[in-house]
C-alpha positions in Angstrom: 143.7 82.8 -98.8 140.1 83.8 -100.1 139.2 87.4 -99.1 135.9 87.9 -97.3 132.6 88.6 -99.1 131.2 92.0 -98.4 127.8 92.3 -97.2 126.3 93.2 -100.8 128.3 90.1 -101.9 126.9 87.8 -99.2 123.3 89.1 -100.0 124.0 88.2 -103.7 125.2 85.0 -103.0 122.6 84.0 -100.5 119.8 85.3 -103.1 121.3 83.5 -105.9 121.8 80.1 -103.7 117.8 80.5 -102.9 117.0 81.2 -106.7 119.2 78.3 -107.7 117.6 75.9 -105.0 113.9 76.6 -105.9 114.7 76.8 -109.9 116.8 73.2 -109.8 115.0 71.4 -107.0 112.0 73.2 -106.0 113.0 73.5 -102.7 113.4 76.6 -100.2 116.5 77.6 -98.4 114.2 76.6 -95.1 113.4 73.5 -96.3 117.3 73.0 -97.2 118.1 73.8 -93.7 115.6 71.6 -92.4 116.9 68.6 -94.2 120.2 69.5 -93.1 118.8 69.6 -89.4 117.6 66.1 -89.9 120.5 64.8 -91.0 122.4 66.3 -87.9 124.1 69.0 -89.6 126.4 66.8 -91.7 126.7 65.0 -95.0 124.5 62.1 -94.7 127.0 59.7 -95.8 130.5 60.5 -94.2 128.6 62.7 -91.5 131.9 64.9 -91.2 131.5 67.3 -94.2 129.1 70.2 -92.4 129.0 72.5 -95.5 131.3 75.2 -93.9 134.2 75.4 -96.5 132.0 73.9 -99.3 128.2 73.7 -99.4 126.3 70.5 -99.3 124.9 69.5 -102.7 121.2 68.5 -103.1 121.1 64.8 -103.9 118.3 63.5 -105.9 117.1 60.2 -107.7 117.8 60.8 -111.3 115.8 57.8 -111.9 112.5 59.3 -110.7 113.7 62.4 -112.5 113.4 60.4 -115.6 109.8 59.2 -114.6 108.9 62.7 -114.9 108.4 63.3 -111.0 108.3 66.7 -109.7 112.0 67.6 -108.9 111.3 68.2 -105.3 110.1 64.5 -105.0 113.4 63.3 -106.2 115.3 65.0 -103.5 116.8 62.5 -101.3 119.2 64.5 -98.9 122.3 66.5 -98.9 125.9 65.1 -99.6 129.2 66.5 -99.4 130.8 66.7 -102.9 132.9 63.8 -102.7 130.0 61.3 -101.3 127.8 62.9 -104.2 130.1 62.3 -106.9 130.9 58.7 -105.9 127.2 57.7 -105.4 126.6 56.1 -108.4 129.7 54.0 -107.7 128.4 53.1 -104.6 125.0 52.0 -105.9 126.9 49.8 -108.5 128.9 48.2 -105.9 126.1 47.5 -103.7 124.4 45.7 -106.7 127.3 43.5 -107.2 128.1 42.8 -103.8 124.1 41.8 -103.2 124.5 39.3 -106.6 127.6 38.1 -105.1 126.1 37.1 -101.8 123.0 35.5 -103.4 125.1 33.6 -105.9 128.8 33.3 -104.9 130.8 31.8 -108.2 132.5 29.3 -105.7 129.2 27.5 -105.0 128.9 26.4 -108.8 132.5 25.0 -108.4 132.9 23.4 -105.1 129.2 21.9 -104.8 
């Protein structure tokens, strides 16, 4: 069982979180909160995780980051850790599914 934070620990946590969001993604806490509100207060993908026991993670587009865009322009939304970690897998599967639907392997054999 995790002990509750003291007032000072909570204040330090919030200050560090704000600094980390600004430094890493160039977004503020109010902007984070607004994104969360637009998403209905949950992870955008599973729509269950609310960031209570574990904070939702900022998801960003790595391809746009590689192009040199400012980090805040690469931010897509907020995801739970599970969905954020699996997003690359989802994207790869989506591409394979699209190729499969456009050019099914049986088509060349059976037609």
